[in-house]
N, C-alpha and C positions, 0 to 999 in steps of 0.2 A: 175131229172133223177138220178136214183140210180146207175145203171151200164150202162155206155154209150155204151159198146160193148156187143152185144147179140149173135154174131156168127162170126167165122172167116173161111176163106178158103185159103189154100196154094196150088197154082197151080203147077203142076208137069208135066214132060214129060214122065217119066218111073214110073208107079204106083208101080210095085213090088219093084223097087230099093228104092223109097221114103218110102214105108211101112217098108222095112227093116231098113232104116236109123232111122226113128222116133221110130219104135218098139225097136230097139237096144238102142238108146240114152235114151228114157224115160221108157223102160221096159213095154210097153203096147201092146195090140192087138187091131186091128181095126175091125169095123163092117161095112159091106157094106150097103150103103143107095141106094135104087133104086129098080128096074131098072128105069133109066131116059134116054130118047132118046138123044143121042149125048153127054152124060155126065157120067162120072164114079166118084163116091164119096165114100170115105171110112172114117168113122167117128172116131175121137179120143173118148176114153171112156169119158162119161160126164153124169151129172145129171142136166137136164134142169130146175129143181126146186131149184137148189142151186146157191149161189153166183158165179160169174164168167161167162165166155163164153165158149160154146161148139164150135167145129169146125171140119173141114174135109180136107182131101187131095182131090184135084179135078183134073181130066184130061179132057180137053175139046178141040176139034179141034179149032185152031186159037188163042188160049190163051197160050202164052209162060210163062215158069217159069223164075225166076231170073229177075233182072233189075227193080224191082218195088221199090216204095219209102215208103212202110209201113213195120214196123217191129212188129211181134207178139212176145211178151215176155211170156215164159212159166215159171210158178211158180215152184220152186224147194226147197227142204229142204236145200241143199248146192249146189249151181250151179257148183262148181268145180267137183262134181261127174258126172253129165251129160256131162259137158265139156270134161271130161276124156274119154268119150265114142265116141265122135264126129269123130275123125280121123279114128278109127277102123271101123266106120259105113259108111265111104265113104265121110265124110264132112271135113271141115277145120275150125280151130279156127282163127278168125280174131283178137279179143281182148280177152286175157285171163281174168279170174276173176279179177275184180277191184272194189274198194269201190265207192259207190255213197253216201257217208256220212250216215246220219241218216236213209236213205232209203234202206240200205243194200248193196248188191253186184250184179253185172251183168257180164255176158260173152256175147260176140257177136260171132256167128258162122255161117258158111254157111252149108246148108244141101246138100244132094247128088244131088240136082237139080239146085243149084246155088242161092237159096233163102237165104237171111240173116235172121236169127231169133235171139231173145234174150233169155237168161236164167237169171232168177232173184231169189235171195234168201235173207233172212234176216241175214244169218250167212255165 
């Protein structure tokens, strides 16, 4: 198995607020996937032929955001840059940039929907 993760979904309650948060922190625009009955999906920019996993923000009746036990780590050049945008985008920094030894650095933050996500960089 080369890349164990092939896709991720982050469940949200307020799609516009979530798109603003992630768009601001990562400086990206989303593409709507669909239409799909009972589901609203907005994809992060991705190249399905390259290394790594694509993913989307998802709003679905009966599926709450926050409180899950999976953390998605977003790759960054320097995670302190994206961390610096979190509060202004409606999120909260849980653990500021910290070393994880030879594996680089991480920050743990909450998005605007109450989901914890990770930021990872080598510098």
